[in-house]
N, C-alpha and C positions, 0 to 999 in steps of 0.2 A: 556660682553664678549660673552654671548650666541647669541646675535644679530649679532655681528661681525662674529662669526663662521658660522651662517646661511648664511650671506651675501657672505662669501668666498666660501662656498659650492655651493651656487647659481651661483656665477661667474664661478666656475670651470665647473659646469654642462652646463651653457650657452656656454662657450668657446668650450668644447668638442663636444657639439651638433652642433655648427657651423662648426667645423672641419669635423665632420661626414657628415653634409649636403653638404659641399664643395666637399668631396670625392665622394659622391653618385650623385652629380649633377654638373659635370664639365661644364663650360660655353663654348658653341660652337654655331656656326650658323647651325641650322638644328636639326634633331631628332636623338638621339643616337640609336644604334642598341638595340633591346630588350635584357633583361637580368639583372642580378644583379651585382652591383659593389662589393658585398661581404663585408668583414670586412676591416677597414682601414689597410693599409700596406700589409696584407696577402691576401686580396681579397678572392678568392675561391680556393686558392692553396691546402688547405687540401683535399677538395673533388677531386681535379684534380689528386693528386699523389697517391690516393688509387688504388692499383693494380686491373686490371680487372681479371675476373675468367674464361673467355672463349675466343674463337677466334672472337666472335662478337664485335661490337663497344663497347668502354669503356662506362660504365654507365654515366659518366660525360657528354660525348658527346651525347649519345643516348637521355638522358633526355632533353637536350637543343634542339636537332633536333626535338623532338616531340612537343616542345613548339613553334618553329618558322618555322616547316617544311623548289738599285744603285750599280750597279756593281762597287766596289771600287778597288783600286790598289792591295790591299792585296788579294782579292778574285781572281782577274785576274791571279795574280802570282801563287797562290795556285793551281788553276785549271790547269795552264800551266805546272807546274813542276810535278803534279800528272799524267797528261796525258803523259808526256814525259817518265815516268818510269813505268806506269801501263796502258797506253792507248793501242789502237789497234795496232799501229806500233810496240810498244815494245813487246806486246803479240805475234805477228806474228814472230818477228825477234828472240826473245830469251826466253821469259817467258813460252810459252806453254810447251816445253819439261821439263822445270824445275818444273812446276806445276804438270805435269804428274808423274815425278819421286817422288816428294814429296808425292803425294797421294798414289802411289804404295807402298812406304816405310811405310807410316803410317797405311794403311789398312792391310798390311802384319803383322805389329807389333800387331795391335789390334786383329787380327785373332788368335794369339798365347796366348793371355792374359786371355782367358775366358771372363766372363761378364765385360763390360766396361761402364763407365758413358759417354754416347755419347757426351753430351754437353761439358763436361770437356775436353775430349781428342781432340775434334774438335777445341775447343777454343785454346788449347795449340798449336795445329798444325798450325792454321791460324796465330796466333800471331807470332810464331817463324819464319815462312816463310816470312811474311810481314816485320818483324823487320830486318831480314837478308838482304832483298832487300833495305831497307831504310838506315840502318847504319851498316850493316855487323855483326849483332848480331849472335853469334854462341852459340846456346843453349846447345849443347853437352859439350862444354868446358868452359862455363861461370859459375862463382860462384853464380851469381844472377839469380834466376829463375823469370825472368821479367813477364812471363805470370801469375804467382801467384800473383804478386803485382797488375797487372791490374785487376785480378778477385776480389781482395779485394776492389779496387776502385769502381768497378761496383756494388758490393754488398751493398755499402753504398752511391752510387751516388745520388739516388733520396731519399733524406731525408730532414727533417726540417733543414734549414740553421742556426743552432746554433753552432757556432764555438767555443765551450768550451770543455775542457777535459771530456771524458766519453761519448760524443755523437757520433752518426754514422757519422755525417757531419765532425766533428773534425778529426776522424780517416781517413775519405776519404781525407781530405786536407793534412794530414801527409803523407799518402801513395803517394799522387800526388806529394808532394814536394820531396819525396825520388826518384820517377821516373824521375822527371825533373832534379834533381841533377845528376843522372846517365847519362842522355842524354846530359847534358851540359858538363860533364867530357869527354864524347866521342867526342863532338865537339872540346873542347879545345885540346884534344890529337891529333886530325887531324890537327888543326891549327898549332900546335907546331912541328909536324913531318910529312912533306909532303910524306915520304915513306909509310905512312899508307893509302894513297889515293887509292880508288878502283873504282872510276867512278860511284858511286851510287847516290841516292837521296841526301844524306848529302853532298857529294862532290859538286854537282851542286849548292846546297844552299850556300856553302862556296864560290864558284866562283862568285856567283851572289851578294855576299855581297859588291862587288866593285861598283855595279851599282844600287842596290836597298837599299835605306837608311833604310827601316824598317827591313831589315834582320840583326839583331844584335845578339850578343852572348846570349842574354836572349830570343829573339823571336824564333830563330831556334829550340831550344828544345821544345818550345810550339807548333811549327809547326809539328814536328815529333810526339809529343804526340797526337795531334789531328788526324793525319792520321792513327796512330795505333789504336786509340780509335774507329774511324769510321769503320775500317775494322774488327777489333777483334770481337766486339759484333754482328754486323749485319750479317756477314757471318757465324759465328758459330751458331747463333740462326736459321738462314734459313736452314743450312745443317741439324741441329737437327730435325727441323720440317719436312724436307724431309724424314728422317728416319721414323718418325711417320706416315706420309701420305702413304708411300710405304708399311709399315707393315700392314696398314688397307685396302690397295687396291691392292691385288695380280694381278688383271687384268691390272693395270697400269704397274706393274713390268714386266709382260709378254710382253706387248707392247714395253716397253723399251728394253727388252732383244732381241726381234726380230729386232728392229732397229739397235742396236749396234753390234749384231752378223753379220748382213748384211754388216756393215761397215768393220768389220775385214775380212770377206770372200773376199771382193773386193781387198784387199791388195795383192801385189805380194809377200811381206814377212809378214806373219801373226804376226810376233814379232816386226815389226817396230812400231815406236811411232805414236801418234795421230797427224794428220796434221790440219792446219787451214781450209783447204777445207772440211775435214771430220767434223770438228766442226760446220762449217756453214751449213752442210747438215743434221744436227740432228733436223728434223722437229718436231717429237713428243716430243723429249727431251726438246725443247724450250717451248712447251706447258706445260710440267710438271714444268719447271722452272718458267714460267709466273704464273701458277696457285699457286705455292708455294709462290711466292713473293706477289701475290694478296692477299692471305689469311693471310700470316704471318704479313704483315703491321708492319715491324720492327720499323720504325720511326712513332711516334704517329701523326705526322703532320709536316708541313713546316712553319717555322716562318719567318715573314717579318715585317718590320717597315714602317708605313705610313709616307711618306715624306711630305704629305700635306693632308688636309681634302679631303675625297672622298665619293661619295654616292653609296650605294648598295640597290636597291629595296626601295628607299624612305628614307633610314636611312643614317646618316652621321657618318663616322668613322673619329675621330679627328686626326690631324697630331701628330706624336709622339707615337701613340698607337702601341703596338705590335699586329699583326694579325696572327692568326694561321689557316692555311688551313689544315683541318682534312682529310688527304688522305684516311683513312679507310672508311670514310663516302661515298667516291666516289667508292672505290674498292669493297665495300660490299653493294652497292646499288642494291636492288632486281629488280629494274626496268631495270637495265642493265645486271646484272648477276643473273639468276634464281637460287634460293636456294643458296644464296651467300656464306654461310659458309660450303657448301658441296665441297669437293675436287673433281673436275671434269675437268681434262686437255682437254678433248674433246670439251669443250665449246668454246675453242679458234678457232676451225675450222669454226665457224659460225660468228665470230666477224670481222668486217671490220676495216681497219686501222684508219679511222676517229673516230670510237667509241673507239678504243683502245687508241688513242692519247689523247682523252678527259677524259677517265675514268680509265686509268691505269698509275700510276706515282710512282712506288716504288723507283725510283731514282730521284724524282723531275721532273722538266721539263724546257725547254727553255735553256737560257744561264747559268742557275744555276743548270742544271742537274748534278748529282754526277759524278765526273770525273772517279771514279772507277767502273762505271756501267758494262762496258764490262769485266773488270777483275773479278768482282763478278760472272757474268753469265758464264764466261769461267771455273772458278773453280767449280761451281755447275755442269755444263755439263760434265766436265772431271771426276768429282767424280762419277756421275751416270754411265758414260761409263765404268769405272773400276769396279764399284760395281756390275753391272749386268752381265758383261762378265767374271769376275774372282771369284765372291762370290755369296752367296745366303743369 
C-alpha cells in the first residue's frame, strides 16, 4: 500500500508539473515577450490589482518597464448612439446650456452646505445628469438613489473574483444585478407604454431593436449600465483631481480667472449663458484640462485582443492573447513631459500636434477613441468657467 501511495503522489506531481510547464511555456512560432506567466489560472493578477499610492506609474507597470525598457458591429453601434446623444452636434444643439445649468445648481448647493466631500458630491452630480439624459432618471423624485448603488459597485469592483456570499465580489455582483433589474424595468415600461417616450438614448435603442438583432431586452440594460459606468467614475475622479491641483496652484487659478472674466466682459449681456464659440476660445482652460487628464490617467490602460500572432521588437505575441497598452507609461514619460508628475498646464504651449497625438491619449485613439471625449472636456471646461467666475 505504501508503494502504491508513493506512486500516486508521484503521478500527481508529474501531472501538475506538466500542466505548470505548459502554462509557462505555450507553443508558438517565435519568442514570447519577456516576463513571467505567474501562477496557473491567476497569473500575476494579485500584483496587478494592488492599488498604487501616488500619481506616478503603478508599481506593477513601473517594475516591468525597468526590466524591458476588429471593430465589431456592437462597438460601431455603441459609438454611433453615444455620439448621437453626447457628441459635438448634440452638445452644440442642446446639451451645453443644460450642463451649465446643472453645474450652476450644484455649485450653489455645495456653497451653502459647509464642508463637502468633493468626490462624493461630484459623483452624484455626474451620475444623475447622465442617467437623466440616457433614460430620464429623476433623482429628486426617485425612491431609488441609483448613484449610491453605483458607488457600492465601484467600491468592490476590483476584487478577487470569488462569487460566494461574504466576499466583495459577491456583493458587487448583487448590486450589479439590482441595477440591471431596475434598468430592465425601465425598458419594459417604455416598451409597454409609448406615452412615456421622450426621445432620449433609451428610446433610440428601442427604435433600433427593429434593425439591430443584438439589441435585446437583456442587452439594452447592459448597454445603459456600461455608458453610466464609463462616465460616472472617470468624470468624477477627474473633476476631484482638478480641485486638488487648483488648490495647490494659485497661479493656475489666477490665469483661469483672467481668461474667463475676459469671456464674460465680451458679452453684450453679462448674464447670458456660455456659448459654443466661447468654449472653443478657452485656450488656457484647455491646457488645464489636458494637464489634468494627462496626470490623472483614469483608465490604467487600453485592452486589445491579438487576432493573430504579431511581432514587436523581435518578440512574438500569440494570437488570442490580451494586450494592454499602458497609457500612463506614455503620458508620464519624462522624455516627452519634463517632471511628468508635476502639474504644469503651461507645458502644453511648447508641445506640437504630432507629439501630442502620439503621447497623449486619455480617451484612447483612432476609431476606438472614447465617444464621450468631447462631452467630458466640455463638462470640465464649463465647471472651471463657473468655478473661477462665481466662486473662490
